[in-house]
Every structure is written in C-alpha cells, then in structure tokens.
N, C-alpha and C positions, 0 to 999 in steps of 0.2 A: 368627722362631721360635716367637713367640704365637700365630701365626696358622697353626701346622702343630702344633700340641699333641696332634691325632688322631694322628701318626707318634710323638710321646714315648709315648703311651698303648699303642700297637701294638706298639712295640717292648718295651715294659715287659711286656706280655700274653705273646708270642712268647719271650722270654726265658725267664719263668717256664714256659712249656708245654715249651718244649728240655729245659730243666733238668730237669723231673719225667719226661720222655721218656726223657732218657739215663740218670737213676739209678735208673729204675723197671723200662725194660725193656731185660731182657739181649739181646733179640732185635734192638735197634737200637744198641746199645752194642755189639755183638760183631760187626756187620755192617759189611764192609770200605768198601764205596762210602757206604753211609747212615751211619754213624758220622762220616765226614769231612765230609760234607755237612753234618749236624748240628751239628759243631763250628764249621764255617765260620759257618752262619748264627747260632748263640749269640755267636760272638764280634763279628758285625757288628753284631747288635742290641743287645749289651753296651756295646759301643764306642759306638755313637749315644745309648744312655741315659745313659751316664755323662758324655758330651760336653755333652749337653744339660742336665744337670745341673750341671755346670762352668760353663756360660754364663749361668746365673742366680744363681751364688752369688759371693760376692766373690773376687777372685783371693787376697787374704791367707790366706782359710779353705781354699779349695784347696792351695794352698802347703804349709800347716801339715797339712794330711790326709795328702797327697804325704809329707811329712818324717816325720811320724808312722809312715805303713807303711812307710817303708823303715827306720828306726829297730826295728819289730816284726820285720822281715823279718831283718835283719843279726843282730839278738839271739837270734831262734829258731835260725838257720843257724850261729851262733857255739854255741848250746848243744847241739845236734847232735853238733859236732864231739867235745864233752866227753862226753856220754853214751853216743856208741856207741864212743868208745874206752874207757871203761872198764869198759863190757859184755864186750867181747873181750878 
C-alpha cells in the first residue's frame, strides 16, 4: 500500500472533484446516464479511500468508529420516528 500512495491521493482528489460536480452542477446531477456514472465513480473512489485509511489504522479504532457511526445512525432514525409522528 505504501508503494501505491499516488493511488490514494488520486482517489481522494477525484472523490472531491466528483462530489463538487454532483452537488454544484445541476446538469450533471439531473442527466440520467451521467449521474449514474458519476455516482458509481464516486462510490468506487470513496470506498478505496476509506479502505486505504482503514489499512493504516488499528483495527480497534476502526471498530470503534463503526460502532459510533451505527449508534448515531440508529439514534437519528429513532428520533425521526417520534418527530415525524408528532408533526402529523
């Protein structure tokens, strides 16, 4: 992984460029074949970027981050059930 550091930085740069392109340009975000291709490339570059970060960090820290992410996700999902039911 250390010999392919250029691939890490390339995926990071392309992830940022695609994120800006999808969020700022409506023509890219609304055109049917282009938006699917951009989302596919964004997903590939993001997964490689996160995977390479996880390869350098201890497994305990990655597991803790996953648990905290799931906790926030379930807490926000639980919150939306009560907020949306009280509004209606």
